[in-house]
Steps between C-alpha positions, in 0.01 A plus 500: 500500500569851365200576278449859388268680259482843337188716483498862383857557619441330836692182587296252701702239691344187645612380843430125505600436862282767664241488220491873424605743228724805487463784248800708396422830331733699280451827684647705782335645808384194693802521730573832664858565613422845641624547857388753758589601854248334733661621823156592635393133485831379646457728802149384589446318830572129460353218707798276422721758669283479815536136593289530814196535271573180305372148563746264669551129544473358853879525513512853352654579161728286290801718433853522363743778411302661216143364519219407738201271444154503656153347438286646223181631664324449165625148416489367145532137604541258793835657588564856391780728613650839416877538486599868509840653444614712794572803281190704418597586142744313275552573131510198262875537443558513877368149566838337557549125504528516881168686536319259272658195662388617845140524385495167318674333796226612738240369257685167499494495880125568491454200271698279741296618798154473350507233231262232631531239226178618334551867405756402238440769237731785592572836343695812589340804339603861464305806386762775488333843491135590455477444121595137575221464756681597822272648765788689660839622378710319764652200313374158607446151363211268581549130577209264439456129582179343372348155471369602159710599198443836336365499145856558373634204697209280398573564132857374549380190686245416229741580216811364671659343191434811292650715777830312509518489119430873490773585753751279318421666166532848651837417659625380162338780302544861395341651812744335741681768700751273672572308818566698818589301811297191400206706371413463135357835392293566190238739365179301440367453147162641612576721802255577778614863500763760413868403513424161652773258607437135585753335735519120522710316759570128539577540871252528787408846626650432844847440352492774237391809694819699444503395133144628465605830658789536254271438200233746619766763575627477140150539358409795725823671398393458137154641576662803659721548192190528278337739749235263636411534869205266554483122466334173600686186605364153575713208620328161458577206730328162529592304811362189323723569198228474237663803341853644540612807690493803268414869488347756268565875521372787286472878503183706544423863423735740673425646840398858430232719658239419235605161370301309239364154571645249252233232560212578265216292354740276309693397812211481746214367286661335197799360696741625231809715551562800274865593438691728264850350502600161362627255767805433282589870518458505879724194529774666294489813717525303826782284365698809402441662839601194703814440293638851569 
């Protein structure tokens, strides 16, 4: 399950569940922790701050104390919504449990309203800052319900037994961070990106929203402590329960005026991730941070 090979100082790790490799190089410079003032970008006009310009449901917006949700005018699937935080700019360390819970709760309400018995493959996705793929700075998640699984989901479905064996081995292994509010957190053997955390939960999404918010809050606090200000999050939900509720979160290059893209030919064309820090080292750092 955890095969790895050495080649010219590079460690190549094989991911049997998602059928891909990860290469870990003994060098520095892939991750940039430099931070800059991007006040000019923060102060730009923002369409999410002008709600009259946004698409609406027949009944208006879905809304609660900290977030509002509206249809995605460029849908990714059968049902596709955008759930924006009401504050225009929020630093990673400022995403409190309450803020996160409000956003995830609206996404849960969207699922209840629009799930039609067919669009069973659900995900909540977050590109935080432009290096992570965000089109605008204003923080927002994207909720997707599709009749067709994504490639990632399909790999789990096809390799179901391997997936559960993999998760069990990780929870009992050296990269296990710990359990936080019913979430089993670990750093994957072959990560998809920098500082990745995998969160596995035995409960359903609908009953574990606050617990999810607590777990994400802890991880974002850690990212802030290592001076990272851009990340991707994906929460995976299958209404048909072919795979369990879980999430993956990782950092991207920092948000600076001239940031460097961290997806090169290896990631985009060879489908392999290039890293510079061992997952076991990342796990140790997160464990130490959370235990403070």
